[in-house]
Structure formats: structure tokens, C-alpha cells
C-alpha positions, 0 to 999 in steps of 0.5 A, spaced: 370 204 235 370 205 228 369 200 223 373 200 217 374 197 210 381 196 207 382 193 200 387 194 195 393 198 197 400 200 194 406 202 197 413 205 196 419 201 199 424 206 202 431 203 200 438 207 199 435 210 193 428 210 195 426 206 189 418 205 188 415 198 188 408 197 187 403 191 188 396 190 189 394 188 196 390 182 198 382 181 199 379 186 203 377 184 210 374 188 216 378 190 223 376 195 228 380 201 230 380 208 234 382 214 230 383 221 232 385 227 228 389 233 231 389 240 229 396 244 230 395 248 237 398 255 239 405 255 241 409 260 245 414 262 239 417 269 239 412 273 236 416 274 229 416 267 228 408 266 229 406 272 225 401 271 219 403 271 212 401 277 208 400 274 201 393 272 202 394 264 202 393 259 207 398 259 213 402 253 215 397 252 221 392 251 216 396 246 212 398 242 218 395 236 222 396 230 226 393 223 226 392 218 231 390 211 229 389 205 234 389 198 232 386 194 237 387 186 238 393 187 234 395 180 235 389 177 232 390 181 225 391 176 220 391 180 214 397 182 209 395 189 209 391 194 213 389 201 212 386 206 216 380 211 215 381 216 210 383 223 214 384 230 211 390 235 212 391 241 208 385 240 204 388 233 201 385 226 203 390 221 206 390 214 209 396 210 213 397 203 210 401 198 214 403 191 212 403 187 219 408 181 217 412 186 212 411 188 205 416 183 201 420 183 207 420 178 213 420 180 220 419 187 219 413 192 220 412 196 213 408 202 214 406 208 208 403 214 208 398 214 202 394 219 198 386 217 198 382 216 192 389 218 188 386 215 181 380 220 182 384 226 182 385 231 176 391 229 171 397 233 173 395 233 181 401 234 186 401 234 193 408 236 196 408 235 204 413 234 209 411 228 214 413 224 220 410 217 222 411 214 229 409 207 232 408 209 239 411 205 245 408 205 252 415 209 254 414 215 250 422 215 249 422 208 246 417 210 240 419 208 233 420 215 229 420 215 221 424 221 221 422 227 218 421 226 210 419 231 205 416 228 199 412 230 192 406 225 192 403 225 185 400 220 180 406 215 180 408 216 187 402 217 191 404 213 197 411 213 200 414 210 206 418 204 209 418 197 208 423 195 214 420 200 218 421 196 225 423 189 227 416 185 228 420 182 234 421 189 238 413 190 237 412 186 244 417 191 247 412 196 249 409 197 242 403 193 243 401 195 250 394 192 252 394 188 245 393 195 241 398 198 236 398 206 236 400 209 230 401 217 229 402 221 223 404 229 222 403 232 216 405 239 213 402 240 206 407 245 203 405 251 199 409 252 193 411 259 190 418 260 186 417 267 186 417 269 194 419 266 200 413 263 204 413 260 211 413 253 211 412 250 218 406 250 223 409 253 230 408 246 233 411 242 228 417 247 227 418 247 235 420 239 234 424 240 228 428 246 231 431 241 236 433 236 230 435 240 225 438 247 228 445 245 227 444 243 220 440 249 218 445 254 221 451 250 218 447 251 211 446 259 212 453 260 215 457 256 209 453 260 204 455 267 208 463 264 209 463 262 201 461 269 199 465 273 204 471 268 201 470 271 194 470 278 197 476 277 201 480 274 195 478 280 191 480 285 196 487 282 198 489 282 191 491 289 191 491 290 183 484 287 182 481 291 188 484 297 185 482 296 178 475 294 181 474 301 185 477 305 179 472 302 175 466 303 180 468 310 182 469 312 174 462 310 173 456 316 173 452 316 179 446 314 175 449 308 173 451 306 180 444 307 183 442 302 177 447 297 179 445 297 186 438 296 186 433 291 183 426 289 183 424 285 190 421 279 186 427 278 182 431 277 188 427 273 192 426 268 186 433 268 186 434 266 193 428 261 193 432 258 187 438 257 191 436 255 197 430 250 196 432 243 194 426 239 194 429 233 196 432 236 202 428 236 209 432 242 212 429 246 206 423 248 209 426 250 215 431 254 211 425 257 208 422 259 215 429 262 217 429 266 211 422 268 211 423 271 218 429 274 216 426 278 211 421 280 215 426 283 220 429 287 214 422 290 213 421 292 220 415 288 221 417 284 227 419 286 234 424 284 239 430 287 235 434 287 242 433 279 243 436 278 236 442 282 237 443 278 244 442 271 241 445 272 234 451 275 237 452 281 232 452 288 236 451 292 229 445 287 226 441 293 226 445 296 221 443 293 215 447 292 208 440 293 204 434 297 204 427 294 202 422 299 199 416 297 196 418 293 190 425 295 190 431 292 194 437 296 194 444 297 197 444 301 204 450 304 202 456 305 197 458 298 194 465 299 196 465 300 204 459 294 204 464 289 201 470 291 206 465 291 211 462 284 209 470 281 209 472 283 216 465 282 220 465 276 224 460 271 226 459 268 233 461 260 233 456 255 232 457 252 239 455 258 242 448 256 243 448 256 251 449 251 256 446 244 256 441 241 261 440 234 262 434 234 267 429 234 261 423 231 265 423 236 270 419 242 270 426 246 270 428 242 264 422 243 260 423 250 261 430 250 259 428 246 253 422 252 251 427 257 252 433 254 248 428 253 242 426 260 243 433 262 243 434 258 237 429 261 233 431 268 235 438 266 232 436 263 226 432 269 224 438 273 225 442 268 221 436 268 216 436 276 215 444 276 215 444 270 209 439 275 205 443 281 206 450 277 204 446 274 198 443 281 195 450 284 196 453 278 193 448 278 187 449 286 186 457 285 186 457 279 181 453 284 176 458 289 178 464 285 177 461 282 170 461 289 168 468 291 170 471 285 167 467 286 160 470 294 161 477 291 162 477 286 156 474 292 152 480 296 154 485 291 153 482 290 146 482 297 144 489 297 147 491 291 142 487 294 136 491 301 137 498 297 138 496 293 132 494 300 128 501 303 130 505 297 128 502 296 121 503 304 120 510 302 122 511 297 117 508 301 112 513 306 113 519 302 113 516 299 106 515 306 103 522 308 105 525 301 102 522 303 096 524 310 096 531 307 097 531 302 091 528 307 087 534 312 088 539 306 087 536 305 080 538 312 078 
């Protein structure tokens, strides 16, 4: 047992718009609790999902941690607020804050994750983290989870949580077994670099997320791919536009074509991150993981390509749209056949994720869940790879189309200018002839 002290605390209310509310806590008291910090443990994820990042920075597993807080004799707690001991995850110090009788609400347990000693941190500090908090039930299936939350902690938002985390009346339904309330927190601190793709999630944490957000992440990638394909298809089906585009491209010299089909990798990756990472969207971290591993697949840094083809359902997935050579990303072929291929290439339907298994508590059920997670990770790597390929193709196509439209406009302007000059010459000639006729008549 550890004796802990807790005094003034501040908390955030999570309402529809997650508006912040702060107020000093009441007098300090003492309580007894048992607390455990747990580090991430290895998983059996496919090799390409567990490979280390190669930029020299900390790995997600080094920025992830679990924390368990056991509050004994919970029924005897009579303080307005209660805070855990300080613990460290991702190089930052945290604590959990609860209001046993509710924070400005009645009949609810309020619960928050807070940055410890925030007033002592340097000006401009910021911790970006994804976390979940749970009040554990005697029956694990009935445990109350906060859901996965993505938040930037900083000077004015140094705590985040829920005023109405759960109804107090439900605590006696297995949540205070032996008069002990157990709270568990998982925190994944996120690295931030706008110029590169980075893995975001610890292996174990990702395994939990994939069961919840697989469909959402797949839908995000597919929506983007289909939107790009729609624009390409629209161009190709417009015979006049497509003919003009092809003529413009084929008339271009080889050096110019090469220049418009390649770009520095850093610039393209920065554009990918800017497009897909939305700070307030909890699925963004999972999307980044998928794109990161898709990029590694394109670079040939992963194994298991046959698994990728099998589960992603794309027999020609080994034929890339792009090449990545050191600091340059380039199209793998001429842009015209690549655009035609992108327009007709089919993708497996979203529900092709394998059979369902309801015996989750049996050994067979657990093995099925494990295999399903691996299959989903493999599918998301393939989808991440294809998303990057289509993004790069669309990126280069957009630049070429802008140049094409500028050329069309310039040509049209020249035609109008020539027509104007010709018309002016005709007018001058008519005036000259009329003048000569008038002069003849005067004689």
C-alpha cells in the first residue's frame, strides 16, 4: 500500500463540444491506494508492423504505458476529489483525478487524466497523447471504458476527461468488489513531425485499436482512393479533354516529362501527412500507422509480400505505381497508362474481412481473434500502400493538369489575339478602300 496526498485539482468537462471547466479543489486529505505502472509488452503482430522506425527518434513502445490505481475502502472516501500518485509515461508525468460524488454534477463519478506539475513546465510546453481510462468491473466484460481519446495537453488544457463518466448507482454492480475501486489508464504519447510519416502506436495498444477502428480507417483510405479515381475516370471518359491532355503530354519533351513525374520525397510525404492527419480525430493515429507501413512496403523494407496480396485481394499489388529512390519519389511508368490503370483497377469490398467467430472466450476463439487482427493489419498495410500510390499519382496528375490548362488557356489567348489582329487588319483595309472611293468621287 502507498500513502498518497492529493490537494487542489482542476478538471475538464467533456460535453458535446468538450468545453473546458476549471475550479480549485477542496482541502487535502490522505487515503490509501495500490498503484502499478505497466510497460507495453511484445505482441505477435506481423513483422512489418513491429519494425523499428529508422529516424533515430523514440519508438512508440517507449512512449506507451499502462497504469493501475486501486482505491481501497472506497465506500469510506468522503473527500470531494481524489488524485492518484504521479506516474511517468513517454517521458512526461501524469496523474488520474476523480470526483467520487461528481464534478458539478449529481449522481455521477467524474474522472480525468492530468499533467503533473504543469505549472512548473517551461512556457509553450505541449504533450500530445492518445489515451483511454477504464473503471474495472469484477466481470471484465462489464468494465466501463472512456473510449480512445486524442488530446493535446498544454498550459490551458492540462487535464482532460469526463464529468459524467458513469452513474454512481452502477458502482455497486461489480465495480467496487471487496470495497475496492480499480481504475486503469493507457497512454500513448505521440511524436509530432509534419515532414514525415511516423509509426504512432505501441504494438499492444494498436492491437486493441484495430478491433475498434479497422472499419473506420479502411473507409477513410478507400474514400480517398475512390475520390481520386473518380476524377481520373471523369477525365478519361471526356474524350475531348482526354485527347487534349494526351496530346499536351506527348508533345512535351522527355526532360520536361521526367521533371513533372518526380519530386523530393520529403515534400510529398509532408503533403500526405497534412492531408490525412487531423488532430482531433482519434483514427488519425491509426491511419498514420497504416500509411507508414504502406510506405515501408513500397520501399521494400518488409517481408510477407505474399500475405499482403492474399489478404488485400490485389493480385497485381507487386506492380507499383511509384518508385522511391533515396530522396526522390517518381512515377513507375508513363503517366498516361498509370492513369488508365488507376481508373479501371478494382478493389475488394469492405466486408471481405473473413468469417466471424462468436466463441471469443475459448482457445479457438482467441486464436481466431489473433489471426483476424493479423489479417486486418496486413490488409491495412496493403491499403496504406495503395493510398500512398494513388496520392502520389494524383499529386503529379494535378500538377500536369494545371500545366495543361495553362497551355490550353495560352493557346486560346493566342488564337483570340490573332483573330483580333486579323479583324483589325480587315477593318483598316475597309476604311482604306472607302477612303479611296470617296476620293475618286470627289474628282
